[in-house]
Structure formats: structure tokens, C-alpha cells
C-alpha positions as CSV (number, residue, x, y, z in Angstrom):
1,X,0.0,0.0,0.0
2,X,1.1,3.6,-0.6
3,X,2.7,5.5,2.2
4,X,2.5,9.3,2.7
5,X,4.4,11.6,5.0
6,X,3.2,15.0,6.1
7,X,5.1,17.7,8.1
8,X,3.2,20.5,9.9
9,X,5.5,23.3,11.1
10,X,3.6,25.1,13.9
11,X,4.5,27.9,16.3
12,X,5.1,25.6,19.2
13,X,5.7,22.1,17.7
14,X,6.8,20.4,14.5
15,X,4.5,17.5,13.9
16,X,4.9,14.6,11.5
17,X,2.1,12.2,10.4
18,X,2.6,9.0,8.4
19,X,-0.5,7.5,6.6
20,X,-0.7,4.3,4.7
21,X,-3.5,2.9,2.5
22,X,-5.8,3.9,-0.4
23,X,-8.8,6.3,-0.7
24,X,-11.1,3.4,0.4
25,X,-9.2,2.7,3.6
26,X,-6.5,4.8,5.4
27,X,-4.4,3.7,8.4
28,X,-2.4,6.1,10.5
29,X,1.0,4.5,10.8
30,X,2.9,7.0,12.9
31,X,2.4,10.3,14.7
32,X,5.3,12.2,16.3
33,X,6.1,15.7,17.4
34,X,8.9,17.8,18.8
35,X,8.5,21.0,20.8
36,X,10.0,24.3,19.6
37,X,11.7,25.7,22.6
38,X,11.7,29.5,22.8
39,X,15.0,31.2,23.0
40,X,14.2,32.8,26.4
41,X,13.6,29.5,28.2
42,X,16.1,28.7,30.9
43,X,16.6,25.9,33.5
44,X,15.9,26.4,37.2
45,X,19.6,26.9,37.7
46,X,19.5,29.9,35.5
47,X,21.3,28.4,32.6
48,X,19.8,28.9,29.2
49,X,18.2,25.9,27.7
50,X,19.8,24.6,24.5
51,X,17.9,25.9,21.4
52,X,17.7,23.8,18.3
53,X,17.3,25.4,14.9
54,X,14.1,24.7,12.9
55,X,16.2,22.6,10.5
56,X,17.5,20.5,13.3
57,X,14.1,19.9,14.7
58,X,12.7,18.9,11.3
59,X,15.6,16.5,10.8
60,X,15.1,15.0,14.2
61,X,11.4,14.3,14.0
62,X,11.0,13.6,10.2
63,X,14.3,12.0,9.0
64,X,13.2,8.4,9.8
65,X,9.6,8.7,8.4
66,X,10.9,10.4,5.2
67,X,13.8,8.0,4.7
68,X,12.0,5.7,2.2
69,X,11.4,8.2,-0.5
70,X,7.7,8.1,0.1
71,X,5.6,11.1,-1.1
72,X,6.5,13.9,1.2
73,X,4.3,17.0,1.9
74,X,4.8,20.1,4.0
75,X,2.4,22.7,5.2
76,X,2.7,26.4,4.3
77,X,1.8,29.3,6.6
78,X,-1.7,30.6,6.3
79,X,-0.6,34.1,7.2
80,X,1.4,34.1,3.9
81,X,-1.3,32.6,1.8
82,X,-3.9,34.7,0.0
83,X,-7.2,32.9,-0.5
84,X,-9.7,34.3,-3.0
85,X,-13.1,33.2,-4.3
86,X,-13.6,34.1,-7.9
87,X,-16.3,33.6,-10.5
88,X,-15.2,33.0,-14.1
89,X,-17.7,33.7,-16.8
90,X,-19.3,30.7,-18.5
91,X,-17.8,31.7,-21.9
92,X,-14.2,31.2,-20.7
93,X,-14.6,28.5,-18.1
94,X,-12.9,26.0,-20.3
95,X,-9.7,28.1,-20.2
96,X,-9.4,28.6,-16.5
97,X,-5.7,28.3,-16.4
98,X,-5.3,31.1,-19.0
99,X,-7.9,33.4,-17.5
100,X,-7.2,33.2,-13.8
101,X,-3.9,35.2,-13.8
102,X,-5.7,38.2,-15.2
103,X,-8.7,37.8,-12.7
104,X,-6.3,37.3,-9.8
105,X,-3.8,40.1,-10.6
106,X,-6.0,42.9,-9.3
107,X,-6.7,41.0,-6.0
108,X,-3.2,40.4,-4.9
109,X,-0.9,42.8,-3.0
110,X,2.0,41.9,-5.2
111,X,2.8,41.4,-8.8
112,X,1.3,38.3,-10.4
113,X,4.8,37.5,-11.9
114,X,6.0,37.1,-8.3
115,X,3.1,34.7,-7.4
116,X,2.5,31.0,-7.4
117,X,-1.1,29.8,-7.2
118,X,-3.3,26.8,-7.4
119,X,-7.1,26.7,-7.9
120,X,-10.0,24.3,-7.5
121,X,-13.2,24.9,-9.5
122,X,-16.5,24.1,-7.7
123,X,-17.8,20.8,-9.1
124,X,-21.4,20.3,-10.2
125,X,-21.9,23.8,-11.8
126,X,-24.0,23.8,-15.0
127,X,-21.9,24.6,-18.1
128,X,-24.0,27.7,-18.9
129,X,-23.4,29.3,-15.5
130,X,-20.4,31.2,-14.2
131,X,-17.8,28.9,-12.6
132,X,-16.9,29.6,-8.9
133,X,-13.2,29.0,-8.3
134,X,-11.3,28.9,-5.0
135,X,-7.7,30.1,-5.4
136,X,-4.8,30.1,-3.0
137,X,-1.7,32.3,-3.9
138,X,1.6,33.1,-2.3
139,X,4.9,34.7,-3.1
140,X,7.2,32.5,-5.0
141,X,10.1,33.4,-2.6
142,X,8.1,32.4,0.5
143,X,7.2,29.0,-0.9
144,X,10.7,28.4,-2.1
145,X,12.0,29.2,1.4
146,X,9.8,26.5,2.9
147,X,10.9,24.0,0.2
148,X,14.6,24.8,0.8
149,X,14.1,24.5,4.6
150,X,12.9,20.9,4.2
151,X,15.6,20.2,1.7
152,X,18.3,21.4,4.1
153,X,16.9,19.4,6.9
154,X,16.1,16.1,5.1
155,X,18.3,16.2,2.0
156,X,15.2,16.0,-0.3
157,X,12.5,18.4,-1.5
158,X,8.9,17.9,-0.5
159,X,6.6,16.6,-3.3
160,X,3.7,18.9,-2.2
161,X,3.3,22.2,-0.4
162,X,-0.2,22.3,1.2
163,X,-1.3,25.9,1.9
164,X,-3.1,27.1,5.0
165,X,-6.3,25.2,5.9
166,X,-6.7,23.3,2.6
167,X,-5.0,20.2,4.0
168,X,-8.0,19.8,6.3
169,X,-10.1,19.1,3.1
170,X,-8.0,16.0,2.4
171,X,-8.4,14.9,6.0
172,X,-12.2,15.4,5.7
173,X,-12.3,13.3,2.5
174,X,-10.8,10.4,4.4
175,X,-13.4,10.5,7.2
176,X,-16.7,8.6,6.7
177,X,-18.7,11.4,8.1
178,X,-17.8,13.8,5.2
179,X,-18.3,11.4,2.3
180,X,-21.4,11.2,0.2
181,X,-23.2,14.0,-1.8
182,X,-22.8,17.6,-0.7
183,X,-25.2,18.7,2.0
184,X,-25.4,21.8,4.2
185,X,-22.0,23.5,4.7
186,X,-19.9,22.4,7.6
187,X,-16.6,23.8,9.0
188,X,-13.5,22.4,10.5
189,X,-11.6,24.7,12.9
190,X,-8.0,23.6,13.6
191,X,-7.1,25.5,16.9
192,X,-3.4,26.2,17.2
193,X,-1.5,28.0,19.9
194,X,-1.3,31.4,18.3
195,X,-3.3,30.9,15.1
196,X,-6.2,28.8,13.9
197,X,-7.2,27.5,10.5
198,X,-10.9,27.6,9.5
199,X,-12.1,25.6,6.4
200,X,-15.8,25.6,5.2
201,X,-16.8,22.5,3.3
202,X,-19.7,21.4,1.1
203,X,-19.6,17.7,1.6
204,X,-15.8,17.2,1.4
205,X,-15.3,20.0,-1.1
206,X,-13.6,23.1,0.2
207,X,-15.5,26.3,-0.5
208,X,-13.9,28.9,1.8
209,X,-10.8,29.1,4.0
210,X,-9.3,31.7,6.4
211,X,-6.4,31.8,8.8
212,X,-7.5,33.3,12.2
213,X,-5.0,35.4,14.2
214,X,-6.0,33.7,17.5
215,X,-5.6,30.3,19.0
216,X,-5.8,28.9,22.5
217,X,-3.0,31.1,23.8
218,X,-4.4,33.3,26.6
219,X,-7.5,31.2,27.2
220,X,-10.0,31.8,28.7
221,X,-9.4,35.6,28.5
222,X,-9.1,35.5,24.7
223,X,-12.0,33.2,24.1
224,X,-14.3,36.1,23.3
225,X,-11.9,37.5,20.7
226,X,-11.6,34.1,19.1
227,X,-15.4,33.8,18.9
228,X,-15.6,37.2,17.2
229,X,-13.1,36.2,14.5
230,X,-15.0,33.0,13.8
231,X,-18.2,35.0,13.6
232,X,-16.6,37.6,11.2
233,X,-15.4,34.7,9.0
234,X,-18.9,33.4,8.7
235,X,-20.2,36.9,7.9
236,X,-17.5,37.2,5.1
237,X,-18.5,33.8,3.7
238,X,-22.2,34.8,3.7
239,X,-21.3,38.1,1.9
240,X,-19.6,36.1,-0.8
241,X,-22.9,34.3,-1.4
242,X,-22.4,31.2,0.8
243,X,-24.7,29.7,3.4
244,X,-23.5,29.7,7.0
245,X,-22.3,26.3,8.2
246,X,-24.6,24.2,10.3
247,X,-21.8,22.5,12.3
248,X,-18.3,23.3,13.3
249,X,-15.8,20.5,14.1
250,X,-12.9,21.3,16.4
251,X,-9.5,19.8,15.7
252,X,-5.9,20.6,16.6
253,X,-4.4,21.0,20.1
254,X,-7.2,23.4,21.1
255,X,-9.8,20.8,20.6
256,X,-8.4,19.1,23.8
257,X,-9.2,22.2,25.9
258,X,-12.0,21.1,28.3
259,X,-15.5,22.7,27.7
260,X,-14.2,24.8,24.8
261,X,-16.7,23.3,22.4
262,X,-19.6,23.9,24.7
263,X,-18.6,27.5,25.3
264,X,-18.1,28.3,21.6
265,X,-21.5,26.7,20.8
266,X,-23.1,29.1,23.2
267,X,-21.2,32.1,21.8
268,X,-21.8,31.3,18.2
269,X,-25.3,29.8,18.5
270,X,-24.2,26.9,16.3
271,X,-23.5,23.2,16.9
272,X,-19.8,22.7,17.9
273,X,-18.4,19.1,18.0
274,X,-15.1,17.5,18.4
275,X,-13.8,16.1,15.1
276,X,-13.8,12.3,15.1
277,X,-10.9,10.4,13.5
278,X,-12.4,7.0,14.0
279,X,-12.5,6.5,10.2
280,X,-8.7,6.2,10.5
281,X,-7.5,3.1,12.3
282,X,-4.8,2.5,14.9
283,X,-3.1,5.7,15.9
284,X,-6.4,7.6,15.6
285,X,-7.3,6.1,18.9
286,X,-4.6,8.0,20.7
287,X,-6.0,10.6,23.1
288,X,-3.9,13.4,21.5
289,X,-4.5,12.3,17.9
290,X,-6.5,15.5,17.2
291,X,-3.3,17.6,17.7
292,X,-2.1,16.0,14.4
293,X,-5.2,16.7,12.4
294,X,-3.5,19.2,10.1
295,X,-0.4,17.0,9.8
296,X,-2.7,14.1,8.7
297,X,-4.3,16.3,6.1
298,X,-0.9,17.5,4.8
299,X,0.2,13.8,4.4
300,X,-3.0,13.0,2.6
301,X,-2.6,16.0,0.3
302,X,-0.1,13.8,-1.7
303,X,-2.6,11.0,-2.1
304,X,-4.7,10.5,-5.3
305,X,-8.1,12.3,-5.6
306,X,-6.9,15.0,-3.3
307,X,-9.3,17.9,-2.4
308,X,-6.7,20.4,-1.3
309,X,-4.3,22.7,-3.2
310,X,-0.6,22.5,-4.0
311,X,1.7,25.4,-4.2
312,X,4.4,23.5,-6.1
313,X,3.2,25.1,-9.4
314,X,4.8,27.0,-12.2
315,X,8.5,27.7,-11.5
316,X,8.3,25.6,-8.4
317,X,7.0,22.4,-10.0
318,X,8.8,19.4,-8.6
319,X,10.8,17.1,-10.8
320,X,9.3,14.0,-9.5
321,X,11.4,11.1,-8.3
322,X,10.8,7.6,-7.0
323,X,8.0,8.8,-4.6
324,X,6.1,10.3,-7.5
325,X,6.4,7.0,-9.5
326,X,5.0,5.2,-6.5
327,X,2.1,7.6,-6.4
328,X,1.5,7.0,-10.1
329,X,1.8,3.2,-9.9
330,X,-2.0,2.5,-10.2
331,X,-2.2,4.7,-13.3
332,X,1.0,3.3,-14.8
333,X,-0.2,-0.2,-14.1
334,X,-3.5,0.6,-15.9
335,X,-1.7,2.0,-18.9
336,X,0.6,-1.0,-19.0
337,X,-2.4,-3.3,-18.9
338,X,-4.0,-1.4,-21.7
339,X,-0.8,-1.6,-23.8
340,X,-0.5,-5.3,-23.1
341,X,-4.1,-6.1,-24.1
342,X,-3.6,-4.0,-27.3
343,X,-0.4,-5.9,-28.1
344,X,-2.0,-9.3,-27.5
345,X,-5.1,-8.4,-29.6
346,X,-2.8,-7.1,-32.4
347,X,-0.7,-10.3,-32.2
348,X,-3.8,-12.5,-32.3
349,X,-5.2,-10.5,-35.2
350,X,-1.9,-10.8,-37.2
351,X,-1.7,-14.5,-36.4
352,X,-5.3,-15.0,-37.6
353,X,-4.6,-13.1,-40.8
354,X,-1.4,-15.1,-41.4
355,X,-3.3,-18.3,-40.8
356,X,-6.0,-17.3,-43.4
357,X,-3.2,-16.3,-45.9
358,X,-1.5,-19.7,-45.4
359,X,-4.8,-21.5,-46.0
360,X,-5.3,-19.6,-49.2
361,X,-1.8,-20.3,-50.4
362,X,-2.2,-24.0,-49.6
363,X,-5.4,-24.2,-51.6
364,X,-3.7,-22.4,-54.5
365,X,-0.7,-24.8,-54.3
366,X,-3.1,-27.8,-54.2
367,X,-4.9,-26.5,-57.3
368,X,-1.8,-25.8,-59.3
369,X,-0.1,-29.1,-58.3
370,X,-3.2,-31.0,-59.5
371,X,-3.2,-29.2,-62.8
372,X,0.6,-29.3,-63.5
373,X,1.9,-32.3,-61.7
374,X,-1.1,-34.5,-61.7
375,X,-1.2,-34.9,-58.0
376,X,-3.0,-32.5,-55.6
377,X,-0.9,-31.6,-52.6
378,X,-0.6,-28.5,-50.3
379,X,2.8,-29.5,-49.1
380,X,5.8,-27.6,-50.6
381,X,8.0,-30.5,-49.6
382,X,5.9,-32.9,-51.5
383,X,6.0,-30.7,-54.6
384,X,9.8,-30.6,-54.4
385,X,9.9,-34.4,-54.2
386,X,7.7,-34.8,-57.3
387,X,9.8,-32.4,-59.2
388,X,13.0,-34.0,-58.1
389,X,11.7,-37.5,-59.1
390,X,11.0,-36.4,-62.6
391,X,14.7,-36.1,-63.3
392,X,16.1,-34.5,-66.5
393,X,13.0,-35.3,-68.5
394,X,10.9,-33.5,-66.0
395,X,9.7,-30.0,-66.9
396,X,11.7,-28.3,-64.1
397,X,12.7,-25.4,-66.3
398,X,9.7,-22.9,-66.5
399,X,11.0,-21.9,-69.9
400,X,9.8,-24.0,-73.0
401,X,12.2,-26.5,-74.5
402,X,11.5,-25.2,-78.0
403,X,10.0,-22.0,-79.3
404,X,8.8,-20.8,-82.7
405,X,12.3,-19.7,-83.7
406,X,13.7,-23.2,-82.9
407,X,11.0,-24.8,-85.1
408,X,11.7,-22.4,-87.9
409,X,15.4,-23.2,-87.8
410,X,14.7,-26.9,-87.8
411,X,12.3,-26.6,-90.8
412,X,14.9,-24.6,-92.7
413,X,17.4,-27.4,-92.2
414,X,15.0,-30.1,-93.3
415,X,14.1,-28.2,-96.6
416,X,17.4,-27.6,-98.5
417,X,17.3,-24.3,-100.4
418,X,19.5,-25.8,-103.2
419,X,16.6,-27.9,-104.6
420,X,13.9,-25.2,-104.7
421,X,13.0,-21.8,-103.3
422,X,10.6,-22.1,-100.3
423,X,9.0,-19.3,-98.2
424,X,7.3,-19.6,-94.8
425,X,4.7,-17.0,-94.4
426,X,3.5,-17.9,-91.0
427,X,4.5,-20.3,-88.2
428,X,2.3,-20.8,-85.2
429,X,3.2,-22.9,-82.1
430,X,0.6,-23.7,-79.5
431,X,1.5,-25.5,-76.2
432,X,-0.8,-28.4,-75.5
433,X,-2.2,-29.5,-72.1
434,X,-1.2,-33.0,-72.7
435,X,2.4,-32.0,-73.4
436,X,4.3,-31.0,-76.5
437,X,3.1,-28.4,-78.9
438,X,0.9,-28.1,-82.0
439,X,2.7,-26.5,-85.0
440,X,1.0,-24.9,-87.9
441,X,3.1,-23.8,-90.9
442,X,1.8,-21.6,-93.7
443,X,4.2,-21.5,-96.7
444,X,4.7,-21.2,-100.5
445,X,6.5,-23.8,-102.7
446,X,7.1,-23.8,-106.4
447,X,5.0,-26.9,-107.2
448,X,2.7,-29.4,-105.6
449,X,5.5,-32.0,-105.8
450,X,7.7,-29.7,-103.7
451,X,4.9,-29.4,-101.1
452,X,4.9,-33.2,-100.9
453,X,8.7,-33.2,-100.5
454,X,8.4,-30.7,-97.6
455,X,5.9,-33.0,-96.0
456,X,8.2,-36.1,-96.4
457,X,11.2,-34.3,-95.1
458,X,9.4,-33.1,-91.9
459,X,8.2,-36.7,-91.3
460,X,11.9,-37.7,-91.1
461,X,12.5,-35.6,-88.0
462,X,11.9,-37.6,-84.9
463,X,10.2,-34.7,-82.9
464,X,7.6,-34.0,-85.6
465,X,4.6,-36.3,-85.1
466,X,2.6,-37.1,-88.3
467,X,3.2,-33.9,-90.3
468,X,0.2,-33.5,-92.7
469,X,-0.6,-30.9,-95.4
470,X,-4.2,-29.9,-94.6
471,X,-4.7,-27.3,-97.3
472,X,-3.1,-26.5,-100.6
473,X,-4.0,-23.7,-103.0
474,X,-2.6,-21.9,-106.0
475,X,-1.0,-18.5,-105.4
476,X,-2.8,-15.5,-106.9
477,X,0.2,-13.7,-108.4
478,X,2.0,-16.7,-109.9
479,X,1.8,-20.5,-110.4
480,X,3.4,-21.4,-107.0
481,X,1.5,-23.6,-104.5
482,X,0.4,-22.2,-101.1
483,X,-0.1,-24.8,-98.4
484,X,-0.9,-25.3,-94.7
485,X,0.9,-28.0,-92.8
486,X,0.0,-29.2,-89.3
487,X,2.1,-31.4,-87.0
488,X,2.8,-32.0,-83.4
489,X,6.1,-31.2,-81.8
490,X,6.9,-33.9,-79.2
491,X,10.2,-35.6,-78.7
492,X,10.2,-39.3,-77.7
493,X,11.8,-38.6,-74.2
494,X,8.9,-36.3,-73.2
495,X,6.3,-38.0,-71.1
496,X,2.7,-37.3,-70.7
497,X,3.4,-35.5,-67.5
498,X,5.4,-32.7,-69.3
499,X,4.6,-29.2,-68.1
500,X,1.4,-27.9,-69.5
501,X,1.0,-24.5,-70.8
502,X,-1.6,-22.5,-72.7
503,X,0.9,-20.1,-74.1
504,X,0.7,-19.5,-77.9
505,X,3.7,-18.1,-79.7
506,X,3.6,-17.0,-83.3
507,X,6.6,-16.2,-85.6
508,X,6.9,-15.5,-89.3
509,X,9.4,-14.9,-92.0
510,X,9.7,-14.7,-95.8
């Protein structure tokens, strides 16, 4: 399970919370704190007490929990955070990131170029209505100082910087009592020693936040002033168009002050309850667990589906390391699974196509082998065996043994030109399915006797089978005899299984 570490740097203590689990079930693994000793504290002997620097205190309390490169978050001072509620027109709500710097510039006491900010649009707003946006901003130098402080103390930078009270939204999202659809607004008041953080929620969605300048220091004399600040905060929220919260939950060290909830309820005329951490197992059962409420929220601000804001934006964006990868393991695993499924499907599709192509080729080979070799087979090896068994007489060479020119040369040799003049007007050679070739000769001889001589001479050649004059006519221009002779070209060594071809070749000469 994922593990998250949060550091809350308060006025009197540095607190560290370690949370393990997932959004469905969280477990508090460790809670630890160290007191910040004021410089004017001395022992009874009059000697000044040793004072640790803030870096040394952070290192002492947080080095062990942060040693495993788990996602690390640190809180940021609410007094240096500027929280604003803005409404972005419906026409530009799709470009919030581009529009907000212009909307925010007029509301900050410093230049927007010196600011880092994060925002959270209110969910569930119709697309044709203005979009309410909650923005937290701070000076870049102030946030960088907090980042550098943690880096000097622990040797690593925090992954997240949670501003003011917004970490309490992530704590609320982990508690069963704040889950479900939005209902009447409720508030969480984290009471510190000198300052307090107040967050108003709709369900577990933050809608308003403010840092109060009073805590439990000076109680009970300062209780009335604290009640006034809380009341003024609710008035400011109502002036911004919100409904007053129906219940306020106390957290932080001040929640442990006896009867404070009952007294504030009478002053504010509102229900005040102590925040229950029972949705978080184990360490949540500690009597002082409420002191670590903000530290728990800071730790959870690094978890998925967070509700709070993060000041590591813009120029302060963290170059994520191993902790970030661990945070993204579920998403990376999902992407890896999708890639794997796609690869397997593509491989299966290709194999199926190759199988279909192979089947088609085998059918084609079987058809051709039946036609050419006289035996139907789809095996290339068997075709090779048949062709090898045919030996020299086999028709292994795809080229014909004799073409029209060869026949023409042979005929010229069989009819000596010394006896009479003979012309061949046309010679046609047609390959036969059964083997060999059909030869048709159209020529002109001086007399009919010469035509008979030609027929006799061709019969003497062993590869001409039964040469026969099929037509004999007198030439138009003179007394010579025109004739047509047909024969079959087949040598005795050619078998019936000779290669078949339907190619017809024609050659002629005079």
C-alpha cells in the first residue's frame, strides 16, 4: 500500500504524520512531534536551555519517516497565503488556467509574476453558468523558502506544499462522516496555539478558507476574541454568497481544551463538535491524535483524488522522483495493462490473418499441383519431391524446351534451299495441355510436288509427329503452291506429365 508523510511546522511544535493505504481505507502508521523551545527559556539553575534550529528539529522528527522516498508534503503558513473566491464567466470557463492570472492580478498585494497559485473549480456547476473557483496564492520566494528549509533538513525536497487550511479538506475526504453527496455547509476549525485555520466544506469539497490570528494562547481571557473572529469569518462567507455552516468541528491541540466546544457553541449559536478520527485506524485512537489533524491532512494531500491545493506550481514544479512514481503506480499499471491487451489483440489478429493467408496459399498450391503435376498436394516439400523425381526429363525449367524460332530453324534445315525456293509466311506454335506443342506452318513452294517433298522431309524428323498438309491452293500472283501443314512437336523422351502451358507463340518470315 502507498505510504504518505506530512510535516506540519507550527508555532510551538513540529508534527509529522505517516499515513498508509488507499482512498477506500486509510491507516495512521505513525504520529510524532517535537517542541519548539523559545530562546528565552532557561533551567531552574538559571542556565539557558539549548535551542535547536528549525532545520535540526525537522531533521530529528522527520528524517526516519521520510527515509524511504515516500511522497512527502509540508504545510505552508496561512498568514502568507492569500485565499480568493472568484467567478469565471461561462464563456471562458474552459480556459481557467489562462484566465485566472488576469482575474487574480487585481486582488493580490504583489505582482502576479511574483506569485505562485493553485485553484479548484467548484464541481457540479452547469456549463452555462459562471464557474466559482477557489484560489490560493503566495509569493514564490516564500514558498521556495519553505521548500529549501525541508531540503536542508532532510536532504530532499517535498513533493507537495499544502497551503493554510486546505490540508483539512483532504483529511475530511478520508473520514466517513464527510463522504457522500454535498449537504449543508460544515466547517473544520483547527485550533493552534497562536493561530487557527478555518475551512468551510460542502460535503468534502472546500469552498472557503481563512487563517485566524488567534488560538488557545491566553485562554479563557481570549475566548471572546476568538469567537468574534469566527463570527466575522462566517459573515464574510455569507457576503460572498455562501450559506452559514450548520456545524463546526474542532481539531488541533485546542480541541483538547475542556469545555471549549460547549462555550463556543453558546457564543456562536451553532453546533460545535469535536472532530472524530475514527475512520482512520490504529493511531487515531490516541487521546492526543487531534493535535495532528493538520499534519494528517498534509500527508493525505499527496494522495490520489486530493481535495486540497498544492503550491508547487509554475517555476516551483517538482521534478518527480521515486516517490512520484510510487504515487502513479496505479495509473501506470492501468496504462501498462491497456498496452499489453492491445499488443495481445494485435498479435492475435496478425496470427489469424497469417493463418488465413496460409490456408489460401495451400489451396492455391493444391490446385496448381493438381493441374501441373497430376497430384493434388498442399505441401511444398511434396512438390519438391515430385519435381526431383522427374529427373532431367521433368519439366523443371519454367521456360519452354523449344519456341517458334527453334522450329523455324529446324524446318529450314529439313528443306534444303539448293533444290527449290521455299518461303514460310506464318508459323504458329501452341503449347498443349497433354504436353508437347501443336505446330501450324503456312508457306509457299514452287510446285505441288515440292509441297509433298516438304511433308516427307518433316516426317523424317523424330520430334515432328505425323506432319500433314491440310490445305493446298494456288498462289494468286504466280503458279506457286500455297499450303498449310500441321504437325505435333513432341520428342520421344517427353512423357505425358510434361509441363502444361496454354501459351501460344507466333513467328513468321519470308
